[in-house]
LUMLUMLUM-165063 format. One record per residue: residue in one letter; x, y, z of N, C-alpha, C, CB in turn. Coordinates in steps of 0.05 Angstrom, whole numbers, plus 5000, padded with zeros to 4 digits. Glycine has a CB too. Layout:
AXYZXYZXYZXYZ ...
END
This chain:
M811025163342812624943332813825013304811024683330 H812125133288813025213261815325413263810725333245 L815125603281817225803285819725673294816326023304 L819525483312821925343322823225183300821125153345 A821625053283822724903261824125083242820524743247 T822925323236824125513218826825613229822225743212 A826825673255829225773268831425563267828725863297 S830625313271832525093270833725063243831224833279 D832025083222833025063195834925283188830625073175 M834425533198836125753193838825713206834826013203 I838825603231841325553245842925343230840725463274 D841625123222842924913207844225023182841024683201 R842725183167843725303142846125483148841525453128 A846025633169848325813176850825643182847525983200 E850425413196852725243202853925123177851825023221 V852125043158853124933132854725143117850724833116 L853625383116854925603101857625673114853225853100 A857725653141860225713155862425503147859825713185 R861625253145863525043138864325063108862324763143 L862625183092863125213064864125483056860625143048 R865225633075866025913070868125923048867126033095 V870125763049872325773029871225683001874625583037 P869825452999868725382973866825592962867225112975 L865325732980863525932971865026172960861726022994 V867226252973868826482963870026412936871026552983 V871126172933872226092908870126082886873625812911 H867825972893865625952874864726232864863225802887 I864426412882863526682875865726822858862926852900 T868226802866870426932852870626822823873026892866 A870526552821870726432795868326502778870926122797 G865926512790863526582775863726872764861126562793 A864727052781865027332771866927352748865927522794 L869227212751871227202730870127072704873727062739 G868526862708867326722685865426902670865926472694 L863727052685861827232672863227452657860027352693 I865227572669866627792656868127692631868727922675 S869627472633871127372610869227262589873027152619 G866927142598865027032579863827252562862826892594 Y863027472574861827692558863927822540860627902577 V866427832550868527942533869027772509871227962550 A869227502513869627322490867227322471870127042501 L864827352482862427342466862227582447859927342484 Y863127812456862828052440865428152427861628272457 A867728022434870228102422870328012393872627992438 A872128132377872528042349873327752348874528222335 K871827592334872227302333874927242320869927162319 G876527062333879026992322881327162332879027002293 G880627392345882727572355883827472382881527852359 T885927612390887327542415885427562439889827712419 V883927772440882027812463880027592464880628092460 H878927512441877027292440878227032449875827262412 R880526972439881826712446882526702476884226672429 K883926912485884826912513882426932532886727142519 G880427102525878027122541876526852543876227332530 G876526712520875126452519876526252537875126352491 M879126252538880626062555880226122584883626062548 V880226382591879726462619876926382627880126762623 F875026412608872226342613872026042619870526412588 V873325872603873125582608874225512635874625432586 Y876625602642877825532667876125642691880625642669 A875125882688873526002709870825852713872926292704 M869625772690867125632691867425352704865925602664 V869525212697869924952708870424972738872324812695 T872025172746872525212775870025282790874625432779 M868425462778865925542790864025302793864525762773 A863925132772862124902771862924692792862124782744 V865524642795866524442814865724522842869524402812 F866324772849865724862876862724902880867225122883 G861424982859858525002861857224732866857325132835 A858224522853857224252857857624162886858524062838 V860024232897860524162925858524292944863424242932 I858124552939856224692956853324582952856225002949 A852624522928849924422922849524152936849424392892 L851523982935851323722949850923752979853823552943 A852423942990852223993019849524103027854424183028 E848224253009845724383015843324223004845624663004 G843924012989841723852978840223992955839823772999 E841624162941840324312919840824162892841524602917 R838824012884839123842860839324012835836823652858 A837724212833837724382809840424522805835424582810 T841524622827844124752826846324562818844724892852 L846124312829848124112823848024042793847623852839 I845624012782845423942754846424172737842523882746 A845724422744846624662729849624672729845424912741 A850924622751853824632753855124422735854824592782 C854124172736855223962720854724012690853923692727 L852424112683851724172655853524392644848824242652 A853924602660855524832651858424742645855525052672 A859524582664862324482660862424302635863324332685 Y860524132632860523942609860324102583858123752611 L858724302582858324452557860824612549855924642559 V862024752568864324912561866824742554865025102583 I867124512568869324342562869024212534869524112584 T866624112528866224002502866224212480863623832501 G865324452487865424672468868224742461864024922479 L870024742480872824792475874124562459874424842501 S873524322467874824092454874024062425874023832469 T871724192418870924182390873024302371868224332387 L874524492381876524632364879124472361877124902376 R879424252377881824092375881723902352882223942402 P884023852339884123662317883223382326886923642305 A881923232307880922972313883222772315878822872292 T883522632337885522432341884322192356888022552358 V885821992360884821762376884121842404887021532376 Q885922012415885322112443882822282444887722272453 S882422452423880022612423877522442420880122822401 W877722222405875422042402874721922429876021822381 R876721842444876221732471875021932489878821612483 F876022182487874922392504872022442497876622652500 D871422452471868622492463866822272472868522522432 A867822022472866221792482865621832512867721532477 G867621922527867221972555865222202560869822022569 A865522402543863722642545860822552539864622862525 L860422372520857822282514856522152539857922072491 L858021982553857021852577856322052598859021652587 V858022252601857522462621854922622614859922662623 G854722702589852422852580849822692584852722942551 F849922432577847522272579846822232609848022002566 A848822192626848322162654847022422666850922102670 I847922652657846722902666843822922657848323142656 A843322842633840622842622838722662638840622762592 V839622422642837922222657837422322686839321952658 A839522412699839222502727837422752728841922572739 S837722932710836123182710833223122705837223372689 L832622952685829822892679828522722702829622732653 A830122552715829122402737828522582761831222182746 F830222772766829722962788827323132782832223142792 A827023212756824723372748822123222753824923462719 R822122962746819722802750819122772780820122522737 G821222732796820822712824819722972836823422642838 A820623202826819723462837816723502830821323692825 L815923402807813023432799811223242815812723382770 L812223002821810622802834810622832864811622522827 N812522972875812723002904811023242913815623032913 P808923192927807123422935808423602956804623312946 T810623512969811923682989814223842977812923513013 S814623802951816823942938816224242938817123842909 S818324402937817924692937816724792911820624842942 G816324612893814724682871815824642844814024952873 S814324762826814824722798817224862787812524812783 P818225092799820525222787822925032783821325452804 D823524872804825724682802825224482780826324542829 A822724382779822024182759822324292730819124082763 V821524542726821824662700824724692693820424942699 G826324802711829124842707830624572701830424972730 L829924372717831224112713830323992686830423922736 G827824032679826923932653828424062630823923982650 V828924322632830424472611833324362610830424772616 F834524342634837324242635837523962623838324242663 G835523792630835523522620835223512590833323362632 T833523682579833123692550835623782536830823872543 V836923992546839424092535841623882535840324352549 A841823742558843923542561843423312541844023432589 L840823242537840123032519840823102490837122962521 L840123352482840823442456843823452451839623722451 A845323542472848223542470849323262468849423682495 S848123072481849022792479848622682451847522622500 I846322762439845822672411847922792393842922762402 G848723042399850923172383853523022387851223462391 D854022922411856422762416856422502400856722702446 V854022382398853822132382854522192353851022012385 R853422402342853922482315856922542310852322722306 R858122672330861022732327862722482327861922922350 L861922292344863422032345863121882319862421862368 R860621872308860121732283861621862260857221722277 A861922122261863322262239866322282243862122542236 H867222172266870122182273871022472275871822032253 G869522632289870222912293868223102279872922972282 S868323352286866523552274868023722254865123732296 R866823772232868123942211866024142200869323772189 G867124362189865324542176863224662194864024412152 I860724682183858524812197857924672224856124822180 P857724402225857124282251859224352272857023972247 R861724372264863824432284863424712295866624412271 L862824902278862325182286859925202304862125362262 R857725072296855325082312855724952339853024942297 R857024732340857524592365859124772384859024332360 H861124902374862825082391861125322401865325182375 L859725442383858225682389856025632410856925792364 W854325432405852025412423852825302450849925232411 R854925132451855725022477857025222495857524782473 M858825382484860125592499858025802508862425722483 S856225872489854226082496852325982517852726162470 F851425732515849525632535850825602562848325372526 G853425542562854825532588854825812601857725432584 L855226012585855126292595852326362604856126492574 F850326262589847526312596846826202623845626192575 I847825962629847325842656848526012678848425552657 A851026112674852326272694850826542697855226322686 A850026662675848626922676845926892689848327032648 F844426682682841826642694842126592724840426402681 S844026432732844426362760845126612777846626162764 F846626802765847427042780845327252779850027152768 F844527342755842727572752839927512762842727662724 L838927272757836227212765836127032790834727082742 G838026842791838126662814839026792840839826432808 Q840627012838841627142861840827442861844727122863 A838327492853837427762851837527912877834527772841 Q837527772900837527902926840128042932836927702948 V842227982918844828112923845028392910847127942913 F843128452893843128712879841628922897841728692852 P842429172894840929382909837929382901842129672902 T836329472919833429452915832529592889832029582939 F833729822883832829962859833529812833834130242858 M835329612835836029462811834429202808838929392812 R832829132828831428882828828828902811830628792856 I829328972786827128982766827528742748827229252750 P825528562747825828322731826828362703823228172730 A825728562689826528612661829428702660824728822649 L830328852679833028952679835028732685833429172700 L834428562704836228342711836228122689835428222738 A833928102675833827902654835227982628830927842647 L835828242625837028352601839728212594837428642603 P841628202613844228082606843927782600846228122628 V841927652611841427372606840327332578839427252627 V838327492571837127482544839227552522834727662542 L841027742529843027822509844827582501844728042521 V845427412520847127172514845727002493847727012539 L843226942498841726772479841326912453839026692491 G840827172454840427322429843027322412839627602435 T845327362425847827362411848527092400850127462430 M847826882415848326612405846726562380847526402427 V844126632380842426592357843526762333839526682363 Y844427002339845527172317847927042304846327442329 W849826942320852226812308851526562293854226752330 L849626402303848826162289847526232262846925992306 W845926442262844626542238846726652218842526752244 R848626802229850726922212852426712198852427112228 V853126502213854726282202853126162179855426072223 R850626102184849025962163848626142139846325882175 K848026402143847526582121850026622104846526842131 R852226672117854726732101855726492086856926832120 L855326262098856226012083854225952061856325782103 A851625992066849625932045850026122021846825952056 S850826372026851126562005853726531990850826842016 G855526372001858126331988859926571992857726281959 A859226742011860826982016863526922029859327182032 V863626702043866126632057866426332058866126752086 H868926232058869425952058869225842087872225892046 V868525592089868325472116870825502132867525172113 K873125462120875625472134876125742146877925392115 S875425952131875826222141874026282165875326432120 L871626182164869726212187870726062211866926132180 E871825822207872825662229875125812242873825382219 H876825942226879026092237878126332253881026172215 S876126462243875126712256873626652282873326862237 L872326422283870826352308872426182327868226212301 G874626072318876125882335877826022356877925722318 
END
């Protein structure tokens, strides 16, 4: 009976994947483009043409990847993947909007973004609690991931509240907001590919430390840039406006 149930599940999954062939192709293509452009923008000279254009390609690719990823996750009932897709899109969109001048329209956009971020946080933490309490759940990995996503979304929502109260972000908060949101969006994509889809790599490459390296590099680079912004501004070596221009 167990073998029959397993075979039935495999057939059902194959049928779902067949119906989602086009969304899956778009999702994979956009994800690959997002990873390439994201790493280019992350390591290119800040403020340069490569950084700016790479960053825009990254945002569009990430949003496309997230939309189609969410569709696939809904069809397959993958809550963690759905939350990851929504969070990635929310972070890169708000990370980009941080660079826009503060206007009435941007205030309304930020208010809407706050609601989206808070909804992601609530849903993610609720799903995490359900995964921990449900004894038939596939386990703790989803609960841990959902808990992390929920915490990040909650912190981002708090940042949205501060931005609304200050009528926009300026100086150091503006730079930090842009840096960490864009970087964490890339982190989600990198983690999902290099560690979440490790089976697509050749056997000789399926070394956890090797696959984790590009993921850790994203977080390490994010921390470096946040530290560099703080250090250079604290030392008075550069004016806030010049740093905003170089990172924008």
